[in-house]
N, C-alpha and C positions, 0 to 999 in steps of 0.2 A: 501377829497372826490374823489372817482374814477369816472372819466368821462365816458360817453358812448363810446367815441372813444378808450379810454384806454382798456375798456372791449373787444371791437371789435378787437383791436390789439392783445390781449392775446389769442383770440380764432382763429384768422386767421393767416395763414402764411404771413410773411412780407418779402419783398425783401431788403436785406442788401448788401452794398458795404463796404468793410473793407480794410484799408491800414495798413501797419505794422503788418500784420497777421502772419508772420513767427517769430515774436519776442516772448519773454517770456510771455507777457500778451496776445498777439494776438492769439497764438496757443490755449490757454485755452478758450479764448472767442469764436473762431470759433468752437471748439469742442462742446461747450455748445449750441451755436445757431443753428448749422446745424442739430440738431436732431428735431427741430421744425420749422425752417424757411429756406428760400432760400438765399444762401450766394454766393457772388462773391467777388473776391479779386484783388487788384492792387499790382503788385510786380515788382521789377527790375530783378527778376529771375523767370520767369514763370514756367519753367520745375521743378525746385527745389520746388517751392511753391505748385504746383499741387500734387507732390509726397508726400509732407509733410502733406498737409491739406485735400486733397481729395475733393476739390471744384473747380469750374471754376475760372481760373486766367487769368488776362490780363496784358500784359507787360506795364510798365509805368516808364519812367525815368523822374522824376519831373523836373529836371534841363533843359532838352531839349525838352520834348514832352508835348502836351496838354493832358488832360484826355481823354482816349479813349471813344468815343461817345457810343459804344456798351456796355461798362461797366455801363453806366448811364441809359440805357434803363430800364424802369419800377422800378428803384431803389427808394425806399421810405425812407430808412434810410442810412446815411453814418456814419460810425464810423472811425474816423481818428486817428490812433495811430503812424503814421510814424514820425521818428526823429532819428538822429544820437545819438548813446549811449554817454551820458554825462561822464560816468565813464571810458572810454577807453583812458587813457593816459593824458598827460599834455594839457592844453588849450593854445596852440600856437595861434597866430593870424589867421592862416589858419584853424586850427581846430575849433576855435570859429565861423568863418564864415560858415564852413560846418554845425555845430550844429544849427546855426541860420537859415540858408537857408533851411535846411531840414524840418524845422517846418513852417517857415513863407511862403516861396515860394510855398510849396506843398499845404498849406491851401488856399492860395490866388487862386491857379489854380482850386482847387476843388470848391471854392465858385463861381468863374467866370463861371464854367462849369455846375453849378446846373441847373437841368431841372424842369419843372412845376410839375412833379410827386413827387418830393422830399418833404418830410414832416418834417424830423428831421435831424439835423447835430450835431453829438456827437463828440467833439474834445478833444484830450488830452490836458492837461496842467499840472502844478506841483505846489507843495507847495513852490517852490522857488520864487513865486510871493510875498511872505511875507518877512519881513526884515531879519529874521534868526538870531536875537540877543536876548539874555537874556531869561527871564521867562514870558514875556507878552503873553497872550493868544489871538490868532487871529481867526476870523471866516470870513465868506463871505462878511460881511459888511465893511471889511477893504478897505480903499480908496487907490488904487495903485498909487504910485508917478509917476510923469512924468519923473523923473530921478531916476535911481537906479543902483544896481550892475548888473553884466552880467546876472545872473539868472532872476532877476526881469524884466530886459529889454526883454529877450526872452519871458517870460510868458505873460507879458503885451501885447507885439506886437502879439503874437500867439492868445491870446484871442480876441484882437481887430480885427484881420483878420477874425476869425471865426464868430464874431458877425455881420460882414457885410452881411452875408447870410440872416439875418432877413429882409433886404431890398427886398428880393425876396419872403417874406412871409413864410420863413422856420424857425422853432424854433431851436435855437442854445443853446447847453449845453457844458460848458467847465469843464472837470473833473480834478480837482486839486489833483493829485495823490501824496501820501506820499511814504515812503520806502515800497516796496512790498515784502512780505515774502512768499517764495515758493521755489521750487527746480529750482532756477534760480536767476538772479539778484544779490543782495548783498550777500545773504546767500550762493550762489554757490561759492563765493570767500572765505567766512568766515568759512564754515563748515569744510573743510579739516584742517585748522589751529586749530580750536577749538577742533576737534577730537584728535589732537596730543597733546593737552594740551598747545598749544601756543597762546591761545586766551586771550583777555583782553580789557581794555578800551583804549580810545584815549584821550590824554591830561588828564584833571581833571575828565572827564566823566560826567560833569554836563549838557552838551548840550542835548536838547530835541530831541527825535527821533520819528517823527509821522509815525507810521507803519500801515499796513493793510495786512491781509492775502489775497493771490491771489484769493481764492474762493469768498471772500467778494467783492474784487475789480471787478471781472467779473460780479458779481450780480449787482453792481452799474451801470456798463455800460449797462447791459441789461435793468435794470429798467429805466434808462435815455432814452433808445431808445423806450421803449414801454409805458411809463407812461407820460401822457400829463402834469402832474404837474411839472416835472423837467424842469427847464430853467435857463439860466445864469450860473455863476460859482457854482460848487459844490465841497466841500472838501471831498475827498475820503480817509479818515483816520479813524483809530479806535477811539472810544470815550475815550480810555485810553492810551494816549501817555506815553512814558517812557523816562528816561534819559539814556544816553549811558552806564553808569556804571551798571545800573540795567539791561539793555538789555544784556550786556556781562555776568553778573552773572547768569541771568536766562538761557541763552543759555548753559553756563557751567554746571548748575545743570541738565538741561534736558539731556545733553550728559554725565553726571557724570565725568566731567573733571575740573581741576583747571583753574582759570582765573586770574593768578597773574601778568601777563605781562601788561605793559603799553607802548603805542607808544607815544613818545614825539612829541609835536606839531611841533617843528622845523624840525624833520626828515620827517614828513609827507609833510610839505611845501617844503622841499628840493626835495623830490621825485616827488610831483605832481604839485607844483607851485600853481597857482590860483585854479586849480581843487580840491585842498585840502579842499576848502569850503564845498564840498559835505559832508564831514565827520565832519567838525569843526563847521559849523553853527548850531544854536539852533532854532528849529521850534516847538513851542508849539501851535498846531493847533486843533481847535474844529470843528467837523463835524455838525455844527449847522443845516444846511438845511436837511441833511439826518435824523436827529433825530426829529427836531421840525416841519418841513414842510412835510416830506415824510414818516415818521414813518418807516424808513428802518430797517430791522431786520439783525443785525450783527450775523453771525454764530460764529465768533471768536472775543470776546470782550477782553479777557485776553491774555496777551503776552505768558504766560506759556502754555496755551492751544493751541495757534497757533503754537508755536515752537515744542511742542510735536507731533502735527499732521504732521508737515513737516518732523521732524527727523525720525518718524516711516516709512516714505516713502523713505527716503534717503538710 
């Protein structure tokens, strides 16, 4: 059921504050939102962000500075996407600390700075909160363990920090994102190799890959910001997860290229260390809330359709 306030939100311009707006997801989100709503952005590089996004930007170094008070004025919705890229290199102890702090500390500061006009806090999260092993299917009812691997620890602490904003009467939503397909992210690295016929699977290719098209993911964030029904953790993945072997074969077919090569597990571990888990873990995730609770309409349900759409634009 659509509530009165949800209908009101859809009719009226809302005031958004967005972090991580210059990233792969953030740019698409700002482009969609700014046509109907008022957008402000927090960034470590104000001049670059303003040129790129065309919206007001406030300088914010989350490690050193409090959230600028003027950025929070009249803000009704915060969408928090900030976080160091997980896929950039090996996870050294220093790198792991940077990855962790960029999510946890920034979220904590935003929660502490929240003003009475704030109504909704939409925070990033990831499917890494799940075990990442085997063929078991997981949805939002999964009980997160108090101890887990690096990714589970980040996501659990990230969501815990975001949830604290509820003590101020603000609704919190944590978007557990899967592998995002678009002209950026994972595909940005894979497409050149696959176009040369050098693509293929990793290991035995049986690991599950929970994917979502960038357009659908942006729609999930917008729906979570404007629809009162959204709350708590939400799995932002396609209802049709695929195994890595099938993903590779489908991408090869879309590009009309062979996919004979296989990357051995030990080589990936030698190259990336602990970060190899991003490609080797198996996440069979179900978007239960999106389908059963929110009746979310996926524009791209099938992998082949999603990849064809992206390749046409590349």
